[in-house]
Every structure is written in structure tokens, then in C-alpha cells.
C-alpha positions as CSV (number, residue, x, y, z in Angstrom):
1,M,2.5,23.9,-4.7
2,E,2.4,20.6,-5.8
3,R,0.9,18.2,-3.0
4,I,2.0,14.6,-3.0
5,E,0.2,11.7,-1.3
6,L,1.9,9.0,0.5
7,L,-0.9,6.1,0.4
8,A,-0.9,3.4,2.8
9,P,-3.0,0.1,3.2
10,A,-5.2,-0.4,6.4
11,K,-6.3,-4.6,7.0
12,D,-8.3,-3.3,10.2
13,L,-8.9,-0.3,12.0
14,D,-5.8,-0.3,14.2
15,C,-3.5,-0.8,11.0
16,G,-5.2,2.3,9.4
17,I,-4.4,4.5,12.7
18,T,-1.1,3.2,12.6
19,A,-0.5,4.3,9.0
20,I,-1.8,7.9,9.6
21,N,0.7,7.7,12.7
22,C,3.4,6.9,10.9
23,G,2.9,9.3,8.3
24,A,0.7,8.1,5.5
25,D,-1.2,10.7,3.7
26,A,-4.0,8.6,2.4
27,V,-5.1,5.0,3.7
28,Y,-7.3,2.3,1.7
29,I,-9.4,0.0,3.3
30,G,-11.9,-2.6,2.2
31,A,-15.5,-2.4,2.9
32,E,-17.5,-5.3,4.9
33,R,-18.4,-6.6,1.7
34,F,-17.1,-6.5,-2.0
35,G,-13.6,-5.7,-1.8
36,A,-10.6,-7.3,-3.8
37,R,-9.2,-9.0,-0.3
38,A,-12.1,-10.6,0.9
39,K,-10.3,-11.6,4.0
40,A,-9.7,-7.9,4.9
41,G,-13.1,-6.8,4.8
42,N,-13.8,-4.1,7.5
43,P,-17.3,-3.4,9.4
44,L,-18.8,0.1,9.0
45,D,-18.2,1.6,12.4
46,A,-14.2,0.6,12.2
47,I,-14.1,2.6,9.2
48,E,-16.1,5.6,10.4
49,R,-13.7,5.8,13.7
50,L,-10.4,5.4,10.6
51,I,-12.1,8.2,9.0
52,G,-12.5,10.4,12.0
53,H,-8.9,9.8,12.9
54,A,-7.4,10.6,9.6
55,H,-9.5,13.8,9.1
56,S,-7.6,15.4,12.3
57,F,-5.0,15.4,10.0
58,W,-6.5,16.4,6.6
59,A,-5.6,12.9,6.0
60,K,-7.8,10.6,3.7
61,V,-9.3,7.4,3.9
62,Y,-10.7,5.5,0.6
63,V,-12.7,2.3,0.6
64,A,-11.9,-0.5,-1.5
65,I,-15.1,-1.5,-3.1
66,N,-13.4,-3.1,-6.2
67,T,-14.8,-6.6,-7.1
68,L,-16.6,-7.8,-10.1
69,L,-20.4,-7.6,-9.2
70,Y,-23.1,-9.5,-10.3
71,D,-26.4,-7.7,-10.9
72,R,-28.0,-9.0,-7.7
73,E,-25.3,-7.3,-6.1
74,L,-25.2,-3.9,-7.8
75,D,-27.8,-2.4,-5.3
76,Q,-26.2,-3.5,-2.4
77,A,-23.1,-2.4,-3.5
78,A,-24.1,1.1,-4.5
79,G,-26.2,1.5,-1.2
80,L,-22.7,0.8,0.9
81,I,-21.3,3.8,-1.2
82,H,-23.8,5.8,-0.2
83,R,-23.5,5.0,3.4
84,L,-19.7,5.7,3.0
85,H,-20.3,8.4,1.7
86,R,-22.4,10.1,4.9
87,M,-19.8,9.1,7.3
88,G,-16.8,10.9,5.5
89,A,-15.1,8.6,3.0
90,D,-13.0,10.7,0.5
91,G,-13.4,8.3,-2.3
92,I,-14.3,4.6,-3.5
93,I,-11.8,2.3,-5.6
94,I,-14.2,0.3,-8.1
95,Q,-13.4,-2.1,-10.7
96,D,-17.0,-2.8,-12.1
97,V,-18.4,-0.1,-14.3
98,G,-21.6,-1.4,-13.9
99,L,-21.4,0.8,-10.8
100,L,-21.6,3.6,-13.0
101,E,-24.8,2.4,-14.1
102,C,-26.4,3.4,-10.5
103,D,-27.1,6.1,-8.3
104,L,-24.3,7.1,-6.6
105,P,-23.6,9.8,-4.1
106,P,-21.2,12.6,-5.3
107,I,-17.9,10.6,-4.0
108,P,-14.5,10.5,-5.9
109,L,-14.4,7.2,-7.5
110,I,-11.0,6.0,-8.2
111,A,-10.3,3.8,-11.0
112,S,-9.1,0.1,-9.5
113,T,-5.4,-1.3,-10.9
114,Q,-8.1,-4.4,-11.4
115,M,-9.1,-2.4,-15.0
116,H,-5.6,-2.7,-16.4
117,N,-4.7,0.7,-16.4
118,D,-1.9,0.4,-18.6
119,C,-2.6,2.9,-21.7
120,P,-3.0,6.4,-22.6
121,D,-6.2,5.4,-24.6
122,K,-8.0,3.5,-21.9
123,V,-6.8,6.0,-19.2
124,A,-7.7,9.2,-21.0
125,F,-11.3,7.4,-21.1
126,L,-11.4,6.8,-17.4
127,Q,-11.1,10.3,-17.3
128,K,-13.7,11.4,-19.6
129,A,-16.0,9.1,-17.8
130,G,-15.2,10.7,-14.8
131,F,-13.1,9.0,-12.3
132,K,-10.9,11.2,-10.4
133,R,-7.6,9.1,-10.3
134,A,-6.1,6.1,-12.2
135,I,-4.2,3.3,-10.5
136,L,-1.7,2.5,-13.0
137,A,-0.8,-1.1,-14.1
138,R,2.3,-2.3,-11.8
139,E,4.0,-3.2,-15.2
140,L,4.5,-0.2,-16.7
141,A,8.1,1.3,-17.3
142,I,8.9,4.7,-16.4
143,D,8.3,6.2,-20.3
144,Q,4.7,4.6,-20.3
145,I,4.0,6.5,-17.2
146,R,5.6,9.8,-18.7
147,D,3.4,8.8,-21.8
148,I,0.2,8.5,-19.8
149,R,1.0,11.4,-17.6
150,Q,1.3,13.8,-20.8
151,R,-2.0,12.6,-22.6
152,T,-4.1,12.6,-19.8
153,A,-4.9,15.0,-16.7
154,I,-6.4,12.8,-14.0
155,E,-4.7,12.1,-11.0
156,L,-1.8,9.1,-11.5
157,E,-1.4,6.8,-8.6
158,C,1.4,4.0,-8.7
159,F,2.2,0.8,-6.9
160,V,5.8,1.6,-4.9
161,H,6.1,-1.0,-2.5
162,G,4.5,-4.7,-1.8
163,A,4.1,-7.9,-3.1
164,L,3.0,-8.2,-7.2
165,C,0.8,-10.1,-9.3
166,V,2.4,-12.1,-11.8
167,C,-0.4,-11.9,-14.2
168,Y,-2.1,-8.4,-15.3
169,S,-3.8,-7.2,-12.6
170,G,-7.8,-7.8,-13.5
171,Q,-6.4,-10.3,-15.9
172,C,-5.9,-13.3,-13.7
173,Y,-8.6,-16.5,-14.2
174,L,-6.2,-19.2,-12.9
175,S,-7.2,-19.1,-9.3
176,Y,-10.9,-19.0,-10.6
177,T,-10.4,-22.3,-13.0
178,L,-8.3,-24.3,-10.6
179,G,-11.3,-24.0,-8.1
180,G,-13.8,-21.3,-8.9
181,R,-12.3,-18.7,-6.5
182,S,-11.6,-15.5,-8.5
183,G,-9.5,-13.1,-7.9
184,N,-11.8,-10.6,-9.4
185,R,-13.9,-11.3,-6.9
186,G,-11.5,-11.0,-3.5
187,E,-10.9,-15.0,-3.6
188,C,-7.8,-15.8,-5.4
189,A,-6.4,-18.6,-4.1
190,Q,-2.7,-17.9,-5.5
191,P,-1.8,-20.4,-7.0
192,C,1.6,-18.4,-8.4
193,R,2.8,-19.1,-5.1
194,R,3.0,-22.7,-5.7
195,R,5.1,-25.2,-7.0
196,Y,5.6,-26.0,-11.2
197,S,7.5,-28.2,-13.1
198,L,8.6,-26.7,-16.9
199,I,8.4,-29.6,-19.6
200,D,9.1,-29.1,-23.0
201,D,6.8,-30.6,-25.8
202,R,8.4,-34.5,-26.2
203,G,7.6,-34.0,-21.8
204,D,11.1,-33.8,-20.9
205,P,11.6,-31.4,-17.9
206,I,13.1,-27.9,-18.1
207,V,12.9,-26.4,-15.0
208,K,11.3,-29.4,-11.8
209,D,9.2,-28.1,-8.9
210,C,10.3,-24.6,-8.6
211,Y,7.7,-21.6,-7.7
212,L,7.8,-21.0,-11.4
213,L,5.3,-18.3,-11.2
214,S,6.4,-16.3,-7.7
215,L,7.6,-13.0,-8.2
216,K,10.1,-10.9,-5.6
217,D,8.6,-7.9,-4.0
218,L,8.2,-4.3,-5.3
219,N,10.6,-1.7,-3.6
220,L,10.5,1.6,-5.5
221,S,12.0,3.4,-3.1
222,G,15.2,4.4,-5.0
223,H,12.7,5.7,-7.8
224,L,10.3,8.7,-6.0
225,D,12.5,11.2,-7.7
226,E,12.0,9.9,-11.4
227,L,8.1,9.1,-10.7
228,L,7.3,12.8,-9.4
229,D,8.7,14.1,-12.5
230,A,6.9,11.6,-14.5
231,G,3.6,12.9,-13.1
232,V,2.9,10.3,-10.4
233,R,1.2,12.1,-7.6
234,S,0.3,9.2,-5.4
235,F,2.8,6.5,-4.4
236,K,1.0,3.9,-2.6
237,I,2.3,0.9,-0.5
238,E,0.6,-2.7,-1.1
239,G,-0.5,-4.9,1.8
240,R,-4.4,-5.0,2.9
241,L,-3.5,-8.5,4.4
242,K,0.1,-7.1,6.2
243,D,-0.1,-6.5,10.2
244,K,0.6,-3.5,12.0
245,P,4.5,-4.0,12.3
246,Y,4.7,-4.2,8.7
247,V,3.0,-1.1,7.8
248,A,4.5,1.0,10.6
249,N,8.1,-0.1,9.5
250,V,7.3,0.2,5.4
251,V,4.8,3.5,5.8
252,G,7.7,4.9,8.5
253,F,10.5,4.0,5.9
254,Y,8.6,5.8,2.7
255,R,7.5,8.9,4.6
256,R,11.3,9.9,5.5
257,R,12.6,9.1,2.2
258,L,9.7,11.3,0.4
259,D,9.8,13.8,2.8
260,E,13.7,14.5,2.1
261,I,12.3,14.5,-2.0
262,L,9.5,17.0,-1.1
263,S,11.8,18.9,0.6
264,S,14.6,19.2,-1.9
265,R,11.8,20.3,-4.2
266,G,9.8,22.9,-2.3
267,W,6.8,20.6,-2.4
268,S,4.7,19.7,0.4
269,R,2.7,16.5,1.8
270,S,-1.0,16.6,1.0
271,S,-2.0,15.9,4.6
272,S,-1.0,17.8,8.0
273,G,1.3,16.6,10.9
274,R,4.6,15.6,11.4
275,S,5.5,11.9,12.9
276,Q,8.4,11.2,15.4
277,L,8.9,7.5,14.9
278,D,10.3,5.7,17.6
279,F,12.3,3.1,15.7
280,V,14.6,3.3,13.0
281,P,12.7,1.9,9.7
282,D,14.1,-1.1,8.0
283,L,12.2,-2.5,4.9
284,D,14.9,-5.3,4.7
285,K,13.3,-6.6,8.1
286,T,10.1,-7.1,7.9
287,F,8.4,-9.8,5.1
288,N,9.4,-9.5,1.7
289,R,10.8,-12.0,-1.2
290,G,13.8,-9.9,-2.5
291,Y,13.2,-6.9,-3.7
292,T,12.9,-5.7,-7.5
293,S,12.1,-2.2,-9.2
294,Y,10.2,-4.7,-11.5
295,F,9.9,-3.5,-15.5
296,L,10.1,0.7,-14.6
297,H,13.4,0.2,-16.8
298,G,12.7,-2.4,-18.6
299,R,14.0,-5.9,-18.5
300,D,17.1,-5.6,-16.9
301,E,16.6,-7.7,-14.0
302,S,15.9,-11.0,-12.7
303,V,12.3,-10.3,-10.9
304,G,11.2,-14.1,-9.8
305,S,11.6,-16.1,-7.0
306,I,11.2,-18.9,-7.8
307,D,13.0,-20.7,-5.1
308,T,10.9,-20.0,-2.3
309,P,7.7,-17.6,-2.0
310,K,8.6,-17.3,1.5
311,M,11.1,-14.5,3.1
312,V,14.6,-15.7,3.2
313,G,15.9,-12.7,5.1
314,R,19.5,-11.0,5.3
315,P,22.4,-13.6,5.1
316,L,24.6,-14.5,8.1
317,G,27.2,-17.0,7.3
318,R,27.8,-20.3,6.3
319,V,27.8,-23.6,8.5
320,V,31.5,-24.9,9.1
321,A,30.9,-26.8,11.5
322,V,28.0,-28.7,13.5
323,K,28.3,-30.1,17.0
324,G,25.1,-31.5,19.5
325,R,22.4,-28.7,19.8
326,S,24.9,-25.9,18.3
327,F,26.6,-25.1,14.9
328,T,29.3,-22.8,13.8
329,L,29.6,-20.1,11.4
330,D,32.3,-18.6,9.5
331,A,31.8,-15.2,11.1
332,R,30.6,-13.7,14.3
333,V,26.7,-12.8,14.3
334,T,24.9,-10.4,16.4
335,L,21.6,-12.4,17.3
336,D,18.9,-12.1,20.2
337,S,16.9,-15.2,21.2
338,G,13.9,-15.6,19.5
339,D,15.5,-14.2,16.4
340,G,14.2,-16.7,13.2
341,L,17.0,-18.1,11.2
342,S,16.2,-19.5,7.9
343,F,17.9,-21.9,5.3
344,F,17.9,-24.6,2.2
345,D,18.0,-28.0,3.2
346,E,19.0,-30.5,0.9
347,H,15.8,-30.7,-1.4
348,N,16.3,-27.0,-1.9
349,E,13.5,-26.9,0.3
350,L,13.4,-23.5,2.6
351,C,13.1,-24.2,6.5
352,G,13.6,-22.4,9.8
353,T,14.1,-22.3,13.0
354,L,14.6,-19.7,16.1
355,V,17.8,-18.9,18.0
356,N,18.0,-19.9,21.3
357,G,21.8,-18.5,22.2
358,V,24.6,-17.3,20.5
359,D,28.1,-17.0,21.5
360,G,30.5,-15.4,18.3
361,P,30.5,-17.6,16.0
362,V,28.2,-20.6,17.1
363,V,24.5,-20.7,17.4
364,F,22.5,-22.7,19.6
365,P,18.8,-22.9,17.7
366,D,15.6,-24.4,18.7
367,K,16.0,-27.5,16.1
368,M,18.7,-28.3,14.2
369,D,17.1,-30.2,11.5
370,G,18.2,-30.4,7.7
371,I,21.5,-27.8,9.3
372,R,24.8,-29.6,7.8
373,I,28.5,-28.2,7.3
374,G,28.5,-25.5,4.1
375,T,24.6,-24.3,4.5
376,M,24.2,-20.7,4.2
377,I,22.3,-19.5,7.1
378,Y,20.0,-16.4,7.0
379,R,18.3,-14.2,9.5
380,N,14.4,-13.6,8.6
381,R,13.5,-12.4,11.7
382,S,14.5,-9.5,14.1
383,H,13.1,-10.2,17.8
384,A,13.7,-7.1,19.0
385,F,12.8,-5.0,16.0
386,L,9.6,-6.6,16.0
387,R,9.2,-6.1,19.4
388,Q,9.4,-2.5,18.6
389,L,7.4,-2.4,15.7
390,V,4.5,-4.3,18.2
391,N,4.9,-1.8,20.8
392,T,5.3,1.3,18.7
393,R,3.8,4.6,20.8
394,T,4.4,6.9,17.7
395,T,2.1,9.9,17.2
396,R,1.7,12.2,14.6
397,K,1.4,16.1,15.7
398,I,0.0,19.1,14.3
399,A,2.3,22.1,14.4
400,V,0.3,25.2,16.2
401,R,1.9,28.4,17.9
402,L,0.1,29.7,20.7
403,S,0.0,33.2,21.9
404,L,-1.1,34.6,25.4
405,N,-2.3,38.3,24.9
406,E,-3.4,40.7,27.7
407,T,-7.4,42.0,27.8
408,P,-8.9,44.9,29.7
409,D,-10.5,42.5,32.0
410,G,-8.1,39.5,31.8
411,F,-6.8,37.7,29.0
412,S,-7.0,35.7,25.6
413,M,-5.5,32.8,24.3
414,A,-4.7,32.4,20.4
415,G,-3.5,29.7,18.1
416,V,-2.7,29.2,14.5
417,D,-1.6,25.5,13.3
418,E,0.5,24.9,10.2
419,D,-2.5,24.9,7.6
420,G,-3.5,28.8,8.8
421,N,-6.7,27.6,10.8
422,A,-7.0,29.8,13.9
423,A,-9.5,30.1,17.3
424,T,-9.3,32.2,20.4
425,A,-10.2,31.4,23.5
426,T,-11.1,34.2,26.4
427,I,-11.1,34.2,30.3
428,A,-11.9,37.5,32.3
429,I,-9.9,36.9,35.4
430,D,-8.3,39.6,37.9
431,K,-4.9,40.2,37.0
432,T,-2.3,39.8,40.0
433,P,1.7,40.8,39.3
434,A,4.0,38.2,39.5
435,R,7.0,38.4,42.0
436,N,8.9,36.7,39.9
437,P,8.6,37.9,36.4
438,D,11.4,35.7,34.8
439,T,10.0,32.5,36.9
440,S,6.4,33.8,36.0
441,G,6.7,33.9,31.7
442,A,9.0,30.7,31.7
443,T,5.9,28.9,33.9
444,V,3.6,29.8,31.6
445,R,4.9,29.2,28.8
446,R,5.9,25.4,29.7
447,Q,2.1,24.7,30.9
448,L,0.5,26.1,27.8
449,A,3.3,23.8,25.5
450,K,1.7,21.0,27.2
451,T,-0.7,19.8,24.3
452,G,-1.2,16.2,25.9
453,H,-3.5,13.7,23.7
454,T,-4.7,16.6,20.9
455,P,-3.3,16.3,17.5
456,F,-1.3,19.6,18.5
457,A,2.2,20.2,19.1
458,C,3.3,23.5,20.0
459,I,6.4,25.2,18.9
460,G,6.2,28.2,20.6
461,V,4.2,30.4,23.1
462,D,4.7,34.2,22.5
463,L,3.4,36.3,25.8
464,A,2.3,39.7,24.7
465,W,1.3,42.0,28.3
466,S,2.0,44.5,29.6
467,R,3.7,43.0,32.6
468,A,4.4,39.5,33.7
469,Y,1.5,38.0,35.0
470,F,0.9,35.5,38.1
471,L,-1.7,33.0,36.5
472,P,-2.6,30.0,38.2
473,V,-1.9,26.0,36.5
474,A,-5.8,25.5,36.8
475,V,-6.4,28.9,34.6
476,L,-3.6,28.0,32.2
477,N,-4.8,24.7,31.5
478,G,-8.2,25.6,31.1
479,L,-7.8,27.9,28.6
480,R,-5.4,26.0,26.7
481,R,-7.9,23.1,26.3
482,D,-10.8,25.5,25.5
483,L,-8.3,26.9,22.6
484,L,-7.2,23.7,21.2
485,A,-11.2,22.3,21.6
486,K,-12.1,25.3,19.0
487,L,-8.9,24.8,16.6
488,E,-9.9,21.3,16.0
489,I,-13.3,22.0,15.8
490,V,-12.2,25.1,12.9
491,S,-9.5,22.6,11.0
492,A,-12.6,19.9,10.9
493,E,-14.3,22.7,9.1
494,N,-11.7,23.9,7.2
495,R,-10.7,20.4,5.7
496,P,-10.5,20.1,2.0
497,R,-13.4,17.9,0.5
498,E,-14.4,17.0,-2.9
499,E,-17.5,16.0,-4.5
500,R,-18.1,14.6,-7.6
501,R,-20.4,13.5,-9.5
502,I,-20.3,11.2,-12.5
503,V,-22.2,12.5,-15.5
504,P,-23.1,9.7,-17.8
505,N,-22.0,10.4,-21.2
506,D,-21.2,8.4,-24.3
507,V,-17.6,9.9,-24.6
508,P,-16.4,6.2,-26.9
509,Y,-14.4,3.4,-25.7
510,P,-10.8,2.7,-26.8
511,V,-11.9,-1.1,-28.8
512,R,-15.6,-1.9,-29.6
513,H,-15.1,-5.8,-29.1
514,L,-14.7,-6.9,-25.5
515,S,-13.9,-10.5,-24.7
516,Y,-14.6,-12.3,-21.7
517,L,-11.2,-10.7,-20.5
518,G,-13.2,-7.1,-20.2
519,N,-15.0,-8.5,-17.1
520,V,-18.2,-7.6,-17.9
521,L,-20.4,-9.8,-15.1
522,N,-23.3,-7.9,-15.0
523,Q,-26.4,-5.9,-17.5
524,R,-25.4,-2.6,-16.2
525,A,-21.6,-2.9,-17.1
526,A,-22.5,-4.5,-20.3
527,A,-25.1,-1.0,-20.5
528,F,-22.4,0.8,-19.9
529,Y,-20.3,-0.3,-22.6
530,H,-22.6,-0.1,-24.9
531,R,-23.6,3.5,-24.4
532,H,-19.8,4.1,-24.9
533,G,-19.8,2.4,-28.4
534,V,-18.9,-1.4,-28.0
535,T,-20.9,-3.6,-29.9
536,Q,-19.8,-7.2,-29.0
537,I,-19.4,-8.2,-25.2
538,E,-18.6,-11.4,-24.3
539,P,-19.5,-12.0,-20.3
540,A,-16.8,-12.7,-17.8
541,A,-15.4,-15.7,-17.1
542,E,-17.1,-15.0,-13.7
543,S,-20.2,-15.9,-15.4
544,G,-19.5,-19.7,-15.6
545,L,-17.7,-19.8,-18.7
546,D,-15.9,-23.1,-19.9
547,M,-12.2,-21.8,-19.4
548,R,-10.4,-25.1,-21.3
549,G,-8.3,-23.9,-24.0
550,R,-8.3,-20.4,-23.2
551,K,-6.4,-18.1,-21.7
552,V,-6.0,-17.6,-18.0
553,M,-2.9,-15.8,-17.5
554,T,-1.1,-12.5,-19.5
555,T,2.2,-11.7,-17.7
556,Q,5.2,-9.3,-18.6
557,Y,7.1,-11.8,-16.5
558,C,9.1,-14.6,-19.0
559,L,10.2,-17.7,-18.1
560,R,12.8,-17.3,-20.7
561,H,14.1,-14.6,-19.7
562,Q,14.1,-16.2,-16.0
563,L,15.6,-19.4,-16.7
564,G,18.3,-17.4,-18.9
565,L,16.4,-18.8,-22.5
566,C,15.6,-15.7,-24.0
567,S,17.2,-15.4,-27.3
568,K,17.2,-11.9,-27.1
569,Q,19.2,-12.0,-23.7
570,G,21.8,-14.2,-25.2
571,G,20.1,-17.1,-24.3
572,T,19.2,-20.6,-26.5
573,G,16.2,-20.0,-28.4
574,H,16.0,-23.7,-29.6
575,L,13.3,-25.1,-26.9
576,Q,11.1,-27.4,-28.2
577,E,7.7,-25.7,-27.7
578,P,4.9,-25.6,-26.9
579,L,6.0,-25.6,-23.8
580,C,3.7,-26.5,-20.1
581,L,3.7,-25.6,-16.5
582,V,2.6,-29.1,-14.4
583,D,1.5,-28.0,-10.9
584,E,1.6,-30.0,-8.2
585,A,-1.6,-31.6,-8.7
586,G,-0.9,-32.4,-12.3
587,H,-2.8,-29.6,-13.9
588,R,-1.0,-28.8,-16.9
589,Y,-1.3,-25.7,-18.4
590,E,0.5,-24.4,-22.1
591,V,3.0,-21.5,-22.3
592,R,3.1,-19.3,-25.2
593,F,5.6,-16.4,-26.1
594,D,4.6,-13.0,-27.4
595,C,8.6,-12.1,-28.2
596,S,7.7,-9.6,-30.1
597,A,6.0,-7.4,-27.3
598,C,8.0,-9.4,-24.6
599,R,4.9,-10.8,-23.2
600,M,4.2,-14.7,-21.9
601,E,0.1,-15.7,-21.9
602,I,-0.8,-19.3,-20.4
603,Y,-3.7,-21.4,-21.1
604,Y,-5.7,-23.8,-20.0
């Protein structure tokens, strides 16, 4: 039976526990150092607590140590991996291959998407080098994923939801070039979410002051079936900087969707237990920049969010009247006090306000600045829904069936959970016949089914006795507690574990020459590539390279296509090139188009 993983982000312990409780089969979390989200590091004691909670449900915890490392940091990172292995982490996500030249514990290694795993040759190399899993590049089309699957046997993990980096992951040097904050070091300043103007070679503006490098958010919830057919076995939600409400809502939504698909195929999830959500998930009600399937089916949609990098929300209606401290929409709306509204002002800047009250189509906002007749109003925050998510008490339970059996000197209680784990508890006690057999049986079943704060949910109690007996509630409670405690121990002992030690080899790397795009920042990474046949290596940008005249971004996203100027799509192809992007500080970047590969490159 195929076992499929829903993988969720954990900014911190609370988010990680929420993800597990809402149905994630695994979570990924940043270690205290060396994670690709420097602001999402976590102390080891918090990670250990998360591991304990996840393992109760046979769910996994992967720890991200996926930055490029300087020579002085390699042994520190390796030591950190040893500590994580001892506390039970299920895998380590890495980018820097210098770690493969270190003394690592036998823990599965996962190739970060920062390694830009975009083709069969590269992914096959990772498999031969000893990686357990490759996280695929976000830009891949479904046929490319299928091709990688057909030519490799490594586990494939694929992003299905969340924010998109406009550049190929691991290949962006724009933030580093501008201010020394490297995305490959976990410190990206997100220059892709800033305003730019696009000008031609005569200095004439094509587009002015738009967020030309900002993308919509990924949403592949409608494509999970075909991703499964293509060979993906782990579905990843982006968001190690996202909060608990976001995690709860998105995980809850994908859990329901994925369960429907797995059930229809006779497949199963990769962990145990079922979540009973106390809210109805809705992807439109948590932060998003609008949704896209990106390039899963080629270049068939606009993927940019160039008007704003913020959340616009659902349209409510257009303003038809403004009076005092209120405005009237062209339709009645249902809003709650505290809901967030957004709109574009006369300068096309996204603005916002809160709802104080509503009377049919008349809305009383906290402030009226910028609202005019004709303004389209959106709701980008549901106060009631957000409160539900903040206060969610969703729990996750493992199904267990119990039986009470009569023994010569008392009773025994047996339990078998959904994974086949079994345990027994016994008690020696005088057997007193029940005065009311029907009532006694119902009482015993009801009392034994109370699993409380344990990770179990009783799905049935069988009574195997020669006649109905009276058992005090305290005896039943004690027997049940003893049994479930033993069952937890058995489940922990039987939890599937994988240990995998890297065995150095000299399988050839797909290319012989590496430029700074190879991201070799330390001597051990260079030694790794030399051992695998690379003969020429340029050091990484973060080594202090002068980036003037160099490529700082490569992207499948194309401004020609986004702006309707692509000749392949019927637009005009006669722009006065080269084109330049100019940011708000006046920095200029040359934009080049590789139309044969449908690719855009940006040079500093």
C-alpha cells in the first residue's frame, strides 16, 4: 500500500503541534542556527518536545539546516545534527554538500529545494550520493516531475501551497548583492516584494512603480491526483514564517482533500490518527496574494501579483455612495465588526481599514481615507474565522478497540490500535455479579471508552465475560489508564525508524565546471565536488565575489509574458532592448530574455 505524506511548516513549537493536531504526517522546523529562514530558528528543547508529540502519532519531524556554510561553521553544524539525531529527529534538510564530508550520524538526509533539483540527472546524482529524498524545484511542470520519477528511485517531495520565490531556489543573489543579506544564508531581504519600473534602452518607461517581481501564491490543491500519478509522495506546505491560524487552516484543508483522494485509491497516509477539526477550512480566508498553479501545466496563466505583494482578499462590491463616516456598496454584505477591508486608492496603492459596523449595503469603517465612489472593496480578514483558528482545540486521536475479559482471579483488559499495536492490563479482584446486567454492561463500556487526554480514541468495547459483573468506576478507570499507558509504550517501541549513513563514493556529478551558481562556499564542499569529478570550481557569491555584471537572478517567470508583450503569446516582440529594472533606490538591473527556454535573467 502506498503511504503518502502531508508535510507542514513549523515556525515554532506551537505551530508544529498545531500542524500535527490538524493532520500533518510530518513537519519541518528550523534548528537554532543554519536554517534558510534565520528568523525561524528554534531551541533544541522545543524541537525535542515537538518530536515527542509527533512520534505519538508516528508522524515525523525534519529539521532544516539548509544554508550555505563557511568552513568555520561546518563542524558546528555537524555537531548540531548529532544532537538532533540523538533526540530522535527523522531527517535533516541540507543545502551545503560540505556536510557530506563531515562525520555525520546515520540520519536520513533530504536535499533542500535550495539545491535547485530541477532535472533527472541532478536528482539521480543526489540519490547515488546517498540522499533519501529530493525536494523538487517549484518551477517544474508535471511532465518534468514524471520524467524525474521514471529515471530515479529517490523519494520526491513537492511544494503544493504557499509563497513562491520568483528566482530558482538557491540561485538568487539579488538580496546579497544589494545589502549583503544572502538568501542562501537565511537572510533574504525580499527585494522581489519591492516596487520596480521597467524601462527600455532609450530610458522610456514601459511600466512604472509596480511590484514586477512579486508572484502570486502557489495552490495545487486541485492537482494532487496528478502529482500522485507523477510520483510525488510528500506534499509540502510552505510557511516557516507563518503563524498558527495559517498553519491550522491550510493543513486542515489539505488533510481533508488528500484523505478523499487516498481513500479512493485504497492508499493511506504515512502517520496514524485522525483529526476532528472544530472549524471549516477555507484557503481564501488566510493570507494569500491570489493563487496560481505556477508552471505545472506550462505557461498558461499570469503568475505575477504586480499590483501589491499584500493580501487583497475577496471582492465585496463597488462603492456607490459616500456619506459622513460610512459608504454604501452596490450589494448587501455580511460583515462582522473587526473584519479587515482593503481597496486600491487613486494612486493604485493598496489601503486598508477595519469594520466598525454594517447595515445592509452600508458599511461603517474605522476610517474613510481614500474611499471614493467607484472604489472596489475587498475583505482580506475575517475576524470571526481568525478567532476560531486562534482558539482551535482540534485534537488528533489514534483509533483503539478495547476488550474486557474475565480471568480466573479477576479481569484483563486488552487494546489494539489502528497500527496493530497491542497491550494488556490485568487486575485481581473479587467478581461481584451485577444486580442489573443491562445497566452494568452499558456502564462498563461507557467508562472504558473515556480515553481523556491520551492520544487514543476508543472505537468499541467488547465484553467477554460469562455473566455481567459489577466493577467500581475507580477499578475501571485504573484498568483503562494502565492499559493505555502500556499501549503508548508499545506504540513507541514499534514506531518505524530509519537510519541511513552516507557512504562516500565517486559517482560523477552531471557537470565538470561549476561557476558561482554552484554555491560552493567552503573547502569541504569543493572537496566533495572534486571527488565527484568536477574539475573547475568558482567560489560562491557569498565568498565576497564582486557581483557587478553578473547574473543575480534566473527565473521561469517572464515579464514579457506577464505584461502581454510575449511574441509567442501574440504580444508585440519589438521592444527596445536591453530592458532594465529600476528599484525605488535607483539601482538598475539589466533584464535578458532566453525565449528559446522561456526563461528570464537579471544582471546587476
